[in-house]
N, C-alpha and C positions, 0 to 999 in steps of 0.2 A: 717319433720324436722330429724334427722337423731338421735341430740340428747338426745330429749324426748319420744327416744320408749326406749319401756321397754323389747321388749327382745333383746339380742346383740348374736351374730356371736361368736358361740365355741370357735371359731381361736382369737378370744380375753379376752375369757373367759380361754384360757392353760398363753396365750402371758399376760395376766397380775397375771394368776397361779405364770410363770418361770420368774419375774420380781421380783417377791413381793419377793419370795425364797432366789436367789441373793442379789440381796442386803441384806436383812434381813441375812441370814448365810453370807455374807462375813462382816460384822461386828462384828457379833460372835466370825467368824474367827480373824482373828481382837483380840478378846478381848482374844479369847486362845492363839493364840503367846502369850501374853502376860502373863499369867500365865502360861504359859511354860517356856518361858527364866525365871520367880520366882523361878520352879521347878527344872530347870538344877541350877542354885543359889550355889555353896561352905553355908554351912554352914543350921543351923538348921529352917525351913520355919515356915514364919506367915502366915496363910491362916485360914479362922474362920474354925469354925467345930460342925456345927450344928445340925448334928445329930450323934454324938459321934464312926463317924467311924477313927477317928487319921488326921488329920491337914495333912499330907504325904498322903494316902489310898483321902483324900475328894478332894486334889490338881489335885494328876494322875485322878480319876474319872471327876472332872469340867475340864481338857483337851483333857481328850476324848471324855466327849461330844461335846466341843467349838470345836476343830478342828477335828477329826475323822469321827462322826456324820452330821455335817456343810457342808467336802466338800463332801465326803456324799450326803446329803442330795443337794450339789449346784448341784453337776450329774445324779440326780436322784436316786438312784440305792436303792431297797429296801424303801423306803423311809416311811411306815408304819412304820416299821423296826424301822429304824434306831429317827427317832420322836420320841422315847416315851424313852428312853434319857435326851435328853433334855427337856420331856415334866417333868419327872420330877425336874433336875437340875431349870429348872423354878417355877417349884411349890412350894422347895425346897427353890427358891429365895424370892419366894411374900409372902410364910404364916410362918415360921422360919427365917429366917435370919432377913428380912426388916416387918416381922410378926408387930412389935409393937409401926412400924416408922410411921407408918401413907404410906393414896394412893401417897405423893409426888415419897417415898423412892422406894412405889412398883407400880409406872406407869410403867414404860419400862420394865419391869418383865412380870406385868399385860399384855401389848402390846405380848412378844413372846409368852408367854403360848398357848393366844390368837390366834396367827396363825401359833402356830406350833399344838394345837389343833384344825385349819381346815382344815391345812394336812393331818391328822389324819384321818377325815372326808374323804375327797375327792381325796389324793392321790397325786403325783406330774402331774401327764397333762397331757398334747400331748407330748413335750421336756423334753423325760426323756431315758437313759437306759433303765428303765425298762416296758417302749410302748418295747421296739426295742429285748423281753425277749418274745419268742415263750412263746404261754400257750397252756396250753392243753385243748381240746372241749368240753367242760359238757355236757355229757347228758343228760335226765331228765327226768323219769316217763314219755307215753303218748308225747312222739316228733314221 
């Protein structure tokens, strides 16, 4: 029975990665939109400054990571590069912002962090712009 097989079709794996990226980044883009609205409001900005860069700078970095990087991740462009700011953002959320609050406050950021590390390791998969970019042939000694 196919449910109990230990091997998985490669297309199914790629589709699973693609769906995880769409859902995860879709949620993060909506969170980024809220931060973007906060950034565009007139007057002083009230935002956490966990690493001492200033509230405005921290909010701009968060908006870039959550909106731009997530949008690029959805289409699968430069996945391993684009995921680095997202990993940094979630690491700050887990270890600095929510570090003293316990696992209940950290669990969502930990899940995001783990998925981003997974994407750093695996790449974007079959359904991505990265796949459409031609690669140079690599020649190895002895080939």
